[in-house]
Z-matrix of the N, CA and C atoms (Angstrom, degrees):
N
C 1 1.444
C 2 1.528 1 109.10
N 3 1.318 2 116.07 1 135.46
C 4 1.462 3 121.50 2 -177.56
C 5 1.525 4 110.16 3 -86.07
N 6 1.336 5 114.91 4 132.08
C 7 1.459 6 122.77 5 170.39
C 8 1.525 7 105.82 6 -121.61
N 9 1.328 8 116.28 7 121.41
C 10 1.457 9 121.18 8 175.72
C 11 1.523 10 108.66 9 -90.02
N 12 1.319 11 116.05 10 131.16
C 13 1.461 12 122.79 11 175.99
C 14 1.522 13 105.64 12 -112.58
N 15 1.331 14 116.72 13 89.14
C 16 1.464 15 122.73 14 -174.11
C 17 1.524 16 110.75 15 -80.93
N 18 1.328 17 116.17 16 132.46
C 19 1.468 18 122.56 17 -175.72
C 20 1.525 19 107.52 18 58.06
N 21 1.331 20 115.20 19 40.71
C 22 1.453 21 122.91 20 -168.83
C 23 1.510 22 117.18 21 -77.52
N 24 1.322 23 119.00 22 -11.80
C 25 1.466 24 120.24 23 177.76
C 26 1.509 25 112.26 24 53.13
N 27 1.326 26 116.56 25 -113.78
C 28 1.466 27 122.26 26 -177.03
C 29 1.527 28 112.93 27 -79.23
N 30 1.324 29 116.80 28 -9.46
C 31 1.463 30 119.57 29 -177.22
C 32 1.516 31 112.88 30 78.02
N 33 1.324 32 117.44 31 18.32
C 34 1.469 33 119.79 32 -176.14
C 35 1.533 34 112.59 33 -67.54
N 36 1.336 35 118.56 34 -32.24
C 37 1.465 36 120.19 35 179.11
C 38 1.519 37 110.52 36 -70.92
N 39 1.321 38 117.00 37 -37.15
C 40 1.475 39 120.64 38 -177.88
C 41 1.521 40 113.25 39 -88.95
N 42 1.320 41 118.41 40 -3.61
C 43 1.474 42 121.25 41 -176.93
C 44 1.530 43 113.08 42 -54.62
N 45 1.353 44 120.47 43 -44.22
C 46 1.459 45 118.67 44 178.38
C 47 1.535 46 112.95 45 -60.30
N 48 1.323 47 117.71 46 -33.10
C 49 1.467 48 121.29 47 177.72
C 50 1.528 49 110.07 48 -69.03
N 51 1.313 50 117.36 49 -43.86
C 52 1.467 51 121.31 50 178.77
C 53 1.528 52 110.02 51 -62.02
N 54 1.329 53 116.21 52 -43.12
C 55 1.468 54 120.22 53 -179.90
C 56 1.530 55 111.80 54 -65.28
N 57 1.336 56 117.01 55 -26.04
C 58 1.477 57 121.30 56 179.13
C 59 1.527 58 111.54 57 -88.24
N 60 1.339 59 117.82 58 0.72
C 61 1.465 60 120.80 59 175.09
C 62 1.524 61 115.82 60 96.87
N 63 1.321 62 118.19 61 6.49
C 64 1.464 63 120.09 62 176.05
C 65 1.535 64 109.64 63 -68.94
N 66 1.317 65 116.80 64 155.93
C 67 1.466 66 122.84 65 174.64
C 68 1.525 67 107.26 66 -85.00
N 69 1.327 68 116.90 67 87.17
C 70 1.465 69 122.04 68 -176.80
C 71 1.518 70 109.24 69 -87.21
N 72 1.322 71 115.12 70 130.03
C 73 1.466 72 121.40 71 178.52
C 74 1.529 73 108.08 72 -120.60
N 75 1.336 74 114.62 73 104.07
C 76 1.462 75 120.54 74 179.18
C 77 1.524 76 108.04 75 -82.86
N 78 1.313 77 116.03 76 121.98
C 79 1.458 78 122.34 77 -179.92
C 80 1.522 79 107.27 78 -110.75
N 81 1.317 80 116.07 79 111.11
C 82 1.456 81 121.36 80 -179.40
C 83 1.513 82 108.37 81 -152.19
N 84 1.320 83 117.58 82 172.40
C 85 1.459 84 121.22 83 -179.62
C 86 1.516 85 110.67 84 -53.78
N 87 1.307 86 118.70 85 140.57
C 88 1.462 87 127.89 86 11.66
C 89 1.530 88 114.44 87 -82.20
N 90 1.323 89 118.84 88 -5.00
C 91 1.465 90 120.23 89 176.91
C 92 1.531 91 108.52 90 -74.09
N 93 1.313 92 117.39 91 134.76
C 94 1.458 93 122.70 92 -176.86
C 95 1.525 94 109.54 93 -99.35
N 96 1.322 95 117.00 94 117.17
C 97 1.459 96 121.68 95 -178.04
C 98 1.528 97 110.96 96 -58.03
N 99 1.320 98 117.22 97 -26.18
C 100 1.470 99 120.80 98 -179.36
C 101 1.527 100 112.20 99 -68.96
N 102 1.334 101 116.31 100 -17.68
C 103 1.464 102 120.75 101 -179.21
C 104 1.522 103 112.67 102 -109.61
N 105 1.326 104 117.82 103 8.23
C 106 1.460 105 121.67 104 -179.03
C 107 1.526 106 110.58 105 -69.51
N 108 1.310 107 115.40 106 129.15
C 109 1.469 108 120.60 107 178.69
C 110 1.523 109 110.09 108 -87.58
N 111 1.321 110 115.15 109 157.94
C 112 1.462 111 121.58 110 -179.76
C 113 1.531 112 109.08 111 -55.93
N 114 1.340 113 117.74 112 120.14
C 115 1.466 114 120.85 113 -175.78
C 116 1.531 115 114.84 114 -88.11
N 117 1.326 116 119.08 115 4.30
C 118 1.458 117 121.12 116 -174.27
C 119 1.515 118 109.03 117 97.68
N 120 1.360 119 116.52 118 -157.72
C 121 1.456 120 119.54 119 -178.50
C 122 1.529 121 110.26 120 -62.44
N 123 1.324 122 115.86 121 129.67
C 124 1.459 123 122.80 122 177.97
C 125 1.528 124 107.85 123 -123.08
N 126 1.316 125 116.40 124 126.40
C 127 1.466 126 121.88 125 -179.59
C 128 1.529 127 111.69 126 -74.90
N 129 1.338 128 117.12 127 -42.85
C 130 1.456 129 121.06 128 -177.97
C 131 1.509 130 111.95 129 -153.98
N 132 1.319 131 116.14 130 156.37
C 133 1.467 132 121.77 131 178.85
C 134 1.518 133 109.34 132 -131.29
N 135 1.321 134 115.05 133 125.90
C 136 1.456 135 123.75 134 170.79
C 137 1.520 136 106.18 135 -106.62
N 138 1.315 137 118.79 136 131.99
C 139 1.461 138 121.17 137 -179.99
C 140 1.521 139 109.33 138 -134.35
N 141 1.312 140 115.88 139 127.17
C 142 1.467 141 121.64 140 178.34
C 143 1.525 142 108.89 141 -131.55
N 144 1.336 143 117.03 142 68.24
C 145 1.453 144 118.93 143 -178.73
C 146 1.525 145 111.03 144 -58.49
N 147 1.319 146 117.51 145 151.88
C 148 1.468 147 120.60 146 -177.22
C 149 1.531 148 111.30 147 -51.12
N 150 1.327 149 114.81 148 132.36
C 151 1.461 150 120.07 149 -174.19
C 152 1.516 151 113.25 150 -96.85
N 153 1.318 152 118.11 151 -4.34
C 154 1.461 153 120.00 152 -172.52
C 155 1.523 154 113.37 153 -60.74
N 156 1.312 155 118.58 154 -24.58
C 157 1.469 156 121.26 155 179.20
C 158 1.523 157 112.20 156 -89.07
N 159 1.341 158 117.57 157 -13.17
C 160 1.454 159 120.83 158 -173.74
C 161 1.528 160 114.45 159 -115.60
N 162 1.318 161 119.40 160 -8.97
C 163 1.466 162 121.39 161 -169.63
C 164 1.529 163 113.39 162 -83.42
N 165 1.339 164 115.23 163 164.23
C 166 1.456 165 122.15 164 174.83
C 167 1.526 166 110.96 165 -60.09
N 168 1.298 167 116.58 166 -31.23
C 169 1.460 168 120.77 167 -178.56
C 170 1.527 169 111.30 168 -61.15
N 171 1.314 170 117.19 169 -19.34
C 172 1.458 171 122.18 170 -178.05
C 173 1.525 172 112.90 171 -88.83
N 174 1.334 173 119.37 172 -3.01
C 175 1.462 174 121.67 173 -174.54
C 176 1.520 175 113.36 174 -56.26
N 177 1.315 176 117.27 175 -36.09
C 178 1.466 177 120.26 176 -177.67
C 179 1.524 178 111.77 177 -72.83
N 180 1.338 179 116.74 178 -32.68
C 181 1.463 180 121.95 179 179.94
C 182 1.522 181 108.42 180 -128.52
N 183 1.325 182 117.97 181 79.47
C 184 1.458 183 119.97 182 -176.04
C 185 1.523 184 113.15 183 -61.00
N 186 1.312 185 115.09 184 148.66
C 187 1.457 186 121.42 185 178.57
C 188 1.522 187 109.85 186 -66.40
N 189 1.322 188 115.28 187 142.19
C 190 1.457 189 120.28 188 176.06
C 191 1.517 190 110.67 189 -79.88
N 192 1.326 191 117.39 190 172.68
C 193 1.464 192 120.89 191 -177.45
C 194 1.537 193 113.64 192 -57.83
N 195 1.325 194 118.04 193 -39.58
C 196 1.466 195 119.97 194 179.96
C 197 1.529 196 111.25 195 -68.02
N 198 1.332 197 117.07 196 -39.91
C 199 1.468 198 120.77 197 178.23
C 200 1.529 199 110.29 198 -64.92
N 201 1.327 200 116.55 199 -43.28
C 202 1.465 201 120.41 200 179.25
C 203 1.520 202 111.22 201 -64.30
N 204 1.319 203 116.98 202 -43.76
C 205 1.472 204 121.07 203 179.24
C 206 1.529 205 110.75 204 -59.60
N 207 1.327 206 116.46 205 -43.08
C 208 1.466 207 120.49 206 179.46
C 209 1.528 208 110.80 207 -64.84
N 210 1.339 209 116.54 208 -45.40
C 211 1.468 210 120.26 209 -179.53
C 212 1.520 211 111.02 210 -64.55
N 213 1.327 212 117.09 211 -41.98
C 214 1.463 213 120.29 212 179.68
C 215 1.523 214 111.94 213 -67.28
N 216 1.332 215 117.57 214 -28.72
C 217 1.467 216 119.34 215 177.37
C 218 1.523 217 111.00 216 -66.29
N 219 1.328 218 117.18 217 -30.83
C 220 1.465 219 120.95 218 176.83
C 221 1.526 220 109.77 219 -72.78
N 222 1.333 221 117.15 220 -43.48
C 223 1.466 222 121.40 221 175.86
C 224 1.525 223 109.46 222 -58.84
N 225 1.346 224 116.81 223 -46.27
C 226 1.466 225 121.18 224 178.99
C 227 1.528 226 111.67 225 -58.73
N 228 1.324 227 117.18 226 -40.34
C 229 1.464 228 120.25 227 179.81
C 230 1.525 229 111.28 228 -64.27
N 231 1.325 230 117.10 229 -39.33
C 232 1.467 231 120.73 230 178.13
C 233 1.531 232 110.58 231 -64.11
N 234 1.314 233 116.57 232 -43.79
C 235 1.469 234 120.71 233 179.71
C 236 1.526 235 110.20 234 -67.85
N 237 1.343 236 117.22 235 -39.44
C 238 1.470 237 120.66 236 178.16
C 239 1.516 238 110.63 237 -58.41
N 240 1.332 239 117.51 238 -43.25
C 241 1.465 240 120.30 239 179.45
C 242 1.526 241 111.13 240 -63.62
N 243 1.325 242 116.81 241 -36.59
C 244 1.464 243 119.41 242 178.07
C 245 1.529 244 110.73 243 -67.00
N 246 1.321 245 116.95 244 -39.04
C 247 1.468 246 120.60 245 178.96
C 248 1.529 247 110.48 246 -67.49
N 249 1.312 248 116.94 247 -43.50
C 250 1.465 249 121.69 248 -176.87
C 251 1.524 250 111.79 249 -72.14
N 252 1.324 251 117.63 250 -43.12
C 253 1.469 252 121.68 251 -175.12
C 254 1.529 253 113.19 252 -81.54
N 255 1.319 254 118.27 253 -22.61
C 256 1.469 255 122.75 254 -179.14
C 257 1.543 256 112.37 255 49.57
N 258 1.340 257 117.73 256 56.05
C 259 1.468 258 119.38 257 -179.76
C 260 1.516 259 111.79 258 -69.44
N 261 1.318 260 115.34 259 166.32
C 262 1.467 261 121.47 260 176.86
C 263 1.531 262 109.69 261 -61.59
N 264 1.337 263 116.85 262 -37.77
C 265 1.456 264 122.13 263 177.10
C 266 1.528 265 109.78 264 -145.52
N 267 1.326 266 115.26 265 153.98
C 268 1.458 267 123.09 266 -179.57
C 269 1.513 268 108.20 267 -147.13
N 270 1.347 269 117.42 268 134.00
C 271 1.465 270 120.98 269 176.66
C 272 1.516 271 109.93 270 -140.00
N 273 1.315 272 115.40 271 132.41
C 274 1.458 273 122.56 272 175.65
C 275 1.517 274 106.79 273 -114.78
N 276 1.333 275 116.67 274 124.52
C 277 1.465 276 123.27 275 -174.81
C 278 1.525 277 109.54 276 -108.92
N 279 1.336 278 115.77 277 139.69
C 280 1.456 279 121.31 278 175.41
C 281 1.527 280 108.39 279 -168.23
N 282 1.339 281 117.55 280 160.24
C 283 1.465 282 119.10 281 176.41
C 284 1.525 283 111.07 282 -59.28
N 285 1.315 284 115.28 283 149.85
C 286 1.466 285 120.48 284 178.62
C 287 1.524 286 107.04 285 -81.49
N 288 1.292 287 116.43 286 95.52
C 289 1.455 288 121.68 287 175.53
C 290 1.516 289 109.21 288 -162.90
N 291 1.316 290 117.75 289 -112.67
C 292 1.458 291 122.44 290 -169.75
C 293 1.526 292 114.25 291 -64.37
N 294 1.323 293 119.25 292 -33.56
C 295 1.461 294 120.41 293 -176.05
C 296 1.533 295 112.06 294 -61.79
N 297 1.313 296 117.07 295 -29.57
C 298 1.473 297 119.22 296 179.86
C 299 1.525 298 111.84 297 -64.39
N 300 1.336 299 117.69 298 -19.55
C 301 1.466 300 120.49 299 175.80
C 302 1.528 301 111.49 300 -68.27
N 303 1.326 302 116.37 301 -24.33
C 304 1.464 303 121.57 302 -177.58
C 305 1.526 304 112.74 303 -103.01
N 306 1.338 305 117.37 304 -30.64
C 307 1.458 306 121.21 305 -176.60
C 308 1.526 307 113.44 306 -109.52
N 309 1.322 308 117.08 307 -4.35
C 310 1.455 309 119.98 308 -173.42
C 311 1.518 310 109.50 309 83.11
N 312 1.312 311 117.23 310 -177.55
C 313 1.467 312 119.49 311 -178.26
C 314 1.525 313 110.83 312 -66.75
N 315 1.331 314 116.48 313 147.80
C 316 1.460 315 119.39 314 177.69
C 317 1.529 316 111.69 315 -66.99
N 318 1.329 317 115.26 316 153.34
C 319 1.465 318 121.00 317 177.01
C 320 1.527 319 111.25 318 -71.67
N 321 1.329 320 117.19 319 -25.88
C 322 1.470 321 122.03 320 -176.60
C 323 1.513 322 108.58 321 -147.55
N 324 1.323 323 117.84 322 136.60
C 325 1.462 324 122.71 323 176.58
C 326 1.517 325 108.68 324 -123.35
N 327 1.317 326 114.99 325 144.02
C 328 1.464 327 118.93 326 178.51
C 329 1.518 328 110.37 327 -155.33
N 330 1.334 329 114.07 328 166.74
C 331 1.458 330 122.95 329 171.29
C 332 1.525 331 106.55 330 -115.70
N 333 1.317 332 117.36 331 148.95
C 334 1.468 333 121.31 332 -177.93
C 335 1.527 334 111.72 333 -56.21
N 336 1.332 335 117.62 334 -40.77
C 337 1.459 336 120.49 335 -175.66
C 338 1.524 337 112.24 336 -64.70
N 339 1.356 338 118.13 337 -19.03
C 340 1.458 339 120.40 338 -179.99
C 341 1.536 340 112.04 339 -70.31
N 342 1.317 341 116.64 340 -9.52
C 343 1.469 342 122.38 341 177.47
C 344 1.521 343 111.06 342 -116.82
N 345 1.342 344 116.67 343 18.22
C 346 1.456 345 121.11 344 176.71
C 347 1.525 346 113.87 345 82.42
N 348 1.330 347 117.80 346 9.70
C 349 1.460 348 121.44 347 -180.00
C 350 1.527 349 109.88 348 -99.63
N 351 1.334 350 116.37 349 153.62
C 352 1.458 351 120.73 350 176.26
C 353 1.528 352 108.62 351 -71.76
N 354 1.304 353 116.33 352 145.85
C 355 1.458 354 120.64 353 175.40
C 356 1.509 355 113.03 354 119.99
N 357 1.326 356 114.20 355 159.08
C 358 1.456 357 121.68 356 -176.81
C 359 1.528 358 108.97 357 -134.96
N 360 1.302 359 117.44 358 45.98
C 361 1.468 360 121.52 359 -177.87
C 362 1.525 361 109.52 360 -88.74
N 363 1.340 362 117.90 361 113.27
C 364 1.459 363 119.43 362 176.55
C 365 1.525 364 109.02 363 -67.77
N 366 1.324 365 116.35 364 118.94
C 367 1.461 366 121.74 365 -171.99
C 368 1.523 367 110.01 366 -125.47
N 369 1.327 368 115.66 367 144.15
C 370 1.441 369 121.34 368 177.72
C 371 1.513 370 111.53 369 -118.65
N 372 1.328 371 115.58 370 150.74
C 373 1.465 372 122.07 371 173.96
C 374 1.524 373 107.64 372 -122.80
N 375 1.317 374 115.78 373 130.46
C 376 1.451 375 122.68 374 174.74
C 377 1.515 376 107.04 375 -112.83
N 378 1.304 377 118.34 376 152.08
C 379 1.452 378 120.84 377 175.62
C 380 1.512 379 113.26 378 131.45
N 381 1.348 380 114.24 379 -154.02
C 382 1.469 381 123.42 380 -178.37
C 383 1.523 382 106.61 381 -127.98
N 384 1.323 383 117.17 382 106.00
C 385 1.463 384 122.01 383 -174.54
C 386 1.520 385 108.80 384 -162.15
N 387 1.319 386 115.64 385 166.48
C 388 1.466 387 120.81 386 172.13
C 389 1.523 388 107.54 387 -87.76
N 390 1.322 389 118.68 388 126.21
C 391 1.459 390 120.09 389 179.41
C 392 1.526 391 111.24 390 -60.28
N 393 1.322 392 117.35 391 133.21
C 394 1.464 393 119.95 392 179.01
C 395 1.526 394 111.38 393 -73.82
N 396 1.322 395 116.05 394 136.84
C 397 1.454 396 120.86 395 -179.18
C 398 1.533 397 109.81 396 -67.13
N 399 1.324 398 115.42 397 130.05
C 400 1.460 399 120.39 398 178.06
C 401 1.518 400 108.50 399 -72.93
N 402 1.325 401 115.85 400 141.02
C 403 1.462 402 120.45 401 -173.00
C 404 1.518 403 113.55 402 -104.08
N 405 1.322 404 117.87 403 -8.09
C 406 1.459 405 121.82 404 -179.48
C 407 1.518 406 108.35 405 -122.09
N 408 1.315 407 116.94 406 136.06
C 409 1.465 408 121.58 407 -179.75
C 410 1.527 409 110.28 408 -62.37
N 411 1.328 410 117.52 409 144.18
C 412 1.467 411 120.39 410 178.88
C 413 1.521 412 112.05 411 -59.14
N 414 1.307 413 114.78 412 146.15
C 415 1.472 414 121.97 413 174.32
C 416 1.518 415 107.26 414 -152.85
N 417 1.287 416 117.46 415 169.77
C 418 1.453 417 119.20 416 -174.23
C 419 1.520 418 112.83 417 -81.94
N 420 1.321 419 117.69 418 -33.83
C 421 1.449 420 119.65 419 -178.91
C 422 1.530 421 109.07 420 -149.11
N 423 1.349 422 117.88 421 123.55
C 424 1.454 423 119.54 422 -179.83
C 425 1.521 424 111.77 423 -70.57
N 426 1.320 425 116.31 424 151.11
C 427 1.469 426 120.79 425 -179.94
C 428 1.520 427 111.64 426 -66.34
N 429 1.333 428 118.22 427 -19.79
C 430 1.467 429 120.73 428 -178.69
C 431 1.522 430 112.48 429 -84.86
N 432 1.335 431 117.59 430 -4.22
C 433 1.450 432 121.86 431 -177.99
C 434 1.519 433 108.85 432 -79.16
N 435 1.330 434 117.77 433 117.59
C 436 1.455 435 120.90 434 -172.64
C 437 1.528 436 112.51 435 -117.01
N 438 1.312 437 117.53 436 20.34
C 439 1.454 438 119.83 437 180.00
C 440 1.516 439 109.27 438 -133.54
N 441 1.306 440 117.17 439 155.87
C 442 1.459 441 120.83 440 178.01
C 443 1.516 442 111.07 441 -88.57
N 444 1.313 443 116.95 442 -12.67
C 445 1.462 444 119.42 443 -179.63
C 446 1.525 445 108.80 444 -66.94
N 447 1.313 446 118.01 445 124.16
C 448 1.464 447 123.13 446 -175.09
C 449 1.517 448 113.26 447 -58.07
N 450 1.302 449 118.24 448 -36.10
C 451 1.462 450 120.58 449 -175.56
C 452 1.526 451 111.21 450 -113.70
N 453 1.300 452 116.63 451 51.08
C 454 1.455 453 120.68 452 -178.32
C 455 1.525 454 111.17 453 -62.73
N 456 1.325 455 116.09 454 136.31
C 457 1.459 456 121.67 455 178.61
C 458 1.517 457 107.23 456 -121.36
N 459 1.324 458 118.82 457 121.28
C 460 1.459 459 120.13 458 179.26
C 461 1.523 460 110.27 459 -66.80
N 462 1.334 461 115.79 460 151.59
C 463 1.463 462 119.79 461 179.12
C 464 1.519 463 110.78 462 -70.58
N 465 1.316 464 117.42 463 -22.34
C 466 1.454 465 122.89 464 -179.87
C 467 1.530 466 109.54 465 -78.70
N 468 1.331 467 117.01 466 120.23
C 469 1.464 468 120.84 467 -176.51
C 470 1.525 469 112.53 468 -102.75
N 471 1.309 470 118.47 469 15.38
C 472 1.454 471 121.59 470 -179.43
C 473 1.525 472 109.37 471 -78.19
N 474 1.328 473 116.46 472 136.97
C 475 1.462 474 120.30 473 178.20
C 476 1.532 475 108.81 474 -60.82
N 477 1.326 476 117.68 475 125.58
C 478 1.465 477 120.76 476 -178.43
C 479 1.533 478 111.35 477 -62.06
N 480 1.320 479 117.69 478 138.14
C 481 1.469 480 120.84 479 -175.90
C 482 1.525 481 114.19 480 -63.88
N 483 1.321 482 118.81 481 -34.21
C 484 1.461 483 120.48 482 178.63
C 485 1.523 484 111.49 483 -63.50
N 486 1.330 485 116.16 484 -43.06
C 487 1.454 486 120.36 485 177.12
C 488 1.529 487 110.43 486 -66.90
N 489 1.333 488 117.70 487 -44.11
C 490 1.474 489 121.09 488 -179.17
C 491 1.526 490 110.68 489 -57.88
N 492 1.322 491 116.71 490 -43.08
C 493 1.463 492 120.65 491 -179.79
C 494 1.536 493 110.96 492 -67.20
N 495 1.329 494 117.02 493 -43.21
C 496 1.473 495 120.77 494 179.46
C 497 1.531 496 110.47 495 -63.19
N 498 1.336 497 117.16 496 -38.44
C 499 1.460 498 120.57 497 178.81
C 500 1.533 499 109.65 498 -65.38
N 501 1.321 500 116.78 499 -43.11
C 502 1.463 501 121.44 500 178.20
C 503 1.533 502 110.87 501 -60.00
N 504 1.316 503 117.05 502 -44.65
C 505 1.461 504 121.05 503 -180.00
C 506 1.531 505 111.43 504 -60.91
N 507 1.333 506 117.18 505 -37.06
C 508 1.464 507 121.17 506 -178.26
C 509 1.528 508 112.78 507 -82.38
N 510 1.330 509 116.87 508 -19.60
C 511 1.461 510 122.04 509 -175.27
C 512 1.520 511 111.12 510 -135.49
N 513 1.351 512 116.91 511 69.14
C 514 1.470 513 119.11 512 -178.03
C 515 1.536 514 111.36 513 -71.71
């Protein structure tokens, strides 16, 4: 079964699928997701379009119209593939901030620490999927949070392994 990992970078979100024997196809630079042709039957789609134009970290230097248009064209391409391929499940991940102005509120919100991973990045998922069960009980502030800034975003943009595994378990 084919799983597309769009804007997949290191493939960390799709790693549990690859380890389980799925035909994982990571689509990332230099390949442009906007030019990806219909690959045939697709079981699932993971999409993590670049967040640098949409994240809280950008509040001090907001993206200009050309930057936003370019970033939204990548988001649009990910959604187009989900519409065309009609997978069993589809999830688009991005920080909970500017993207919700274009897509509406996310279907699921989480913090990395809720899946046993370090970090306090408020993240949203849009699409059609089973929400992954959180593995850590709610609390007000994780012990791994080392900044006073309420919306701290780690410089590391790799999908946390605890979340990736929980998503795989909920969406085989």
